[in-house]
N, C-alpha and C positions, 0 to 999 in steps of 0.2 A: 053195595056202597053205603056208608054210614048215612043215617037220616039227617044228621046236622051238617054233613058235607065238609067237615073240617079236614085240613091237610094231615093232621096227625093220625086220622083214622081212615084216610082215603084209600080206595081200592088200588091194587097193583095189577088188576086184570084189565087189559086194554078194551075188552068188550063192554065194560061198564062206562067207557067214555064215548061210545059211538052214538048214543042218543041222549047224552046229558043235555038238558034244556038251556044251553049256553052256547055262544059262537065258538068258543074255545074250550076244550078240556085239557087240563095239565096233569100229567101223571109222573111222579118220581119213582124210580125203581133201582135196586142195586143188583149187580150181577158178578159172579165170580169169573176169573180168567178161564177161558175155554168153554164157557156156556154157550150153547147153541140154541137159537130159536128157529124151528123149522119153518119151511115155507108157509106164508099166510098172507092175508090181505085185510084191509079194513074198509068200512063204509066211508070213513072220513079220511081226508088227507092228513099227513102227519109231518112234523118237523122233529126229527130225532137228534138229540143233542147230548153229548157225553160231557158232563161237567168235569169228569176225570175219566181217563182211560182211552183205549183205542178199540174201535169196532171194524169189522169187515162185513159189508152188506152186499148180498148177491141177488140179482134179478135175472130175468131172461135176457135182458139187454147187456149185462156185464156185472163187473165187480167194482165196488167203491171202498176205498179206504177212508175212514172217518176218525181223525185224531182230534184232541182237544182244540178248541177255538174253531172248530168246523162242526156243521150239522148236515144231516141228510134230509132232503126234501122228497117225500114219497106221495105222489098223487093218489087219490082215493082209488081202490080196487086194484092196485099193482101188486102182484104177488112178490114177496121178498123174504129173504131169510137173513139172519144175523149171527155172527160168530164173534165172541168177545176175545179179542187178542190179549187183553189184560183185564184185570178187574175194572168194571165200568160203573160209574154213577150216571145212569141214563135219566134224562129229563125230556119227556115227549109231550109235544102239543098236538092235539087232535082238532082239526079245523072243520067246522061244519060246511056242508056243500054250498049253502047259500052265501057263504063268505069267501068264495073262491075266485071271484073276479079279479083278474090281474096277478093271480098266483101262478107259479111255474106249472107248466103242462107235462114236464118230464121229470124223471128221477135226476137229482143232481146233488153233488156235495157243494155247500155253500159256505162262504166265510161268515163267521159270527163276530159282529162288532162288540166292543165292550158294552155298548148300550143294550144291544139285543141280549147279551149274556145276562146282564142284571135283570132285564125284563123277564126273561125265562125263569130265572131263580125266584123272582117275585111271584110269578104266575103259579108255581108249584107250591108257594107258601100260602096263597090265597084259599079260602074255602072252595070246594068244587062248585057249589052253588053261590058263586060270588055275586056281588050287587052289580048287575049289568048296567045300571044307571049311575053307578058311583065309581070309586077308585078302581075296582077290579075291572069294570067295563072299559075304562080309560086305558089301563094297562094292556088289556088284550086288543084293543083297537090300534094302539101304537105298535104292538107286536106284529099285527098283520101289515101295518105300513112298512115296518122294517123288513119283513119277509119279502114283500114286493120289490124292494130295492136291493136284495141280496145279489151278489155276483157268483156265478157258478165257477168252481175251481177245477183244474186238470187232474183230478184224483179218480178217474174212471177208466177202467180197462174193459173195452168191448170184448165180449166173449162170443165165439162162433156158436150157431145153433145146431149145426151138423153134429151128431153124436161122436163120430170119429175125430173130427177136428177139435171138438170140445175136449175129448180125452187127451189129445196131444197138448192142448192149451193148459189143461189142469197139471199135467206132468211138468210143463215148463215153469208154471207158477210155484210148484212144489220144490223145484231144484233150480233156482235162478243162477247159480254159480256155473252150471253146465253150459256149453257152448251152443247146443241145440242147432246144428247146421240144417239148412233146408233140405239138403240131399238125404241126410239121415232120416228125418221125419217123413219125407216123401217115401223112402224105402219101406218104413214101417207100415205106411198106408197102402203100399203097393201101387203107387202112382208116380208120375214124373214130377220133378221139382217144379216144372212150369205149371203143371195142373194144380199142385198144392198151393203154389203162390197165387194163382188166379183165384182159386176157391177161398183162400184166407182173406184176400182183399175184398172179395164180394161179400163175405159174411161179417167182416169186422170194420171194413172201411179203411184198414191200414195194410201196408205191406207186411210180409211175414217178419222181415227184419225190424221194422218199425214197431210191430206188435211186441217182439221180444224185448226191445229196448225199453218200451213202456212197462212191460211186466217186471223188468228189473227195477225201474223206478218205483213202481208200486210196492215191491217187496222192500226196497230201501226205505221208503217213507214210513212203512209200518215199523221196521226196525228202529229207525231214528226216533220215531214217536214213542217207542218203548224204552228209550234211553240208551240204546246201544251206541257205542262210540263209532265215529265216522270210519276210522281204520278197519274196525271189525266188520262194519256193514259193507265197505268196499270189497273185502275178501269174500264175504258171504254171498255177495251178488256177482262174483267172478271177475272183478276188476284186478289188474295186476298191481296197481298202486292206488293210494288214496287220491292222488292228484288226477288220475284218469277218471275216477268216480266223481270227483268234485267238478271236473270239466263237464261230464255228462249232466250232472245236476244242475249246474249253472245254465246250460243250454236249454234244459227243460223247464226250469222254474225261475230263471232270471237272476238268480243269486246263489252263492255257495251254501251248503247246509248250515254252517256256523252262523251266517248272517240271517238266514232264513228263519231260524229258531229265535235268534236274538231280537229280530225285528217284531216277534210276537205274531207272525202271520200264519203259523201252523198250528 
């Protein structure tokens, strides 16, 4: 990391921010579409925000879609990997352990308010060794207050831990347009449909049918966030008509896709 700590010369290596002598370290970094960051963890908790672009983040607990105006909160020590669905302008905040009181205990996608967005952008423009007693310190303190008030969003798909169930889940995610009947999946695993249903609920907390519906929603959210039209997304996710897709989306998210984006909540 540069000796003067200025944003223009700041490191893009996350390791350099784990022991920076400030409560919050702020790192900007650009990624190309398709870039993958393999499983890793950090000593500090982090708030991962895409100023532009869409990410998919995977942990042992599941998969999260992170579009613009959302951020992912990752507690310290949680192993996670990232895949850039599009080109991503990532802005990451690393939070010192002694500032963790009141912060989320679990991985979650959270809504980023206009205020928090501007604070994050201000944070990455500050020197790495900002004045903790001055403007920089006040910005970071307000950021921590805002993180404590964030609401978790339903952009998480729990993944089964069992390797055979996880393999089926990955195939469903890769081909959301297919029907994937319970009986077919059970036959592939050489077990009864009842056994598969019971194991899937035990591992994910959802019925097999509910998990498939949520997998379709996650795929749809990713495509919509990438700018794909609603009609094309409906077909790609296996819905016979855009109206059927819109009905599903409204039930899950509380509003149709067009209003969801127009309202600036995605």
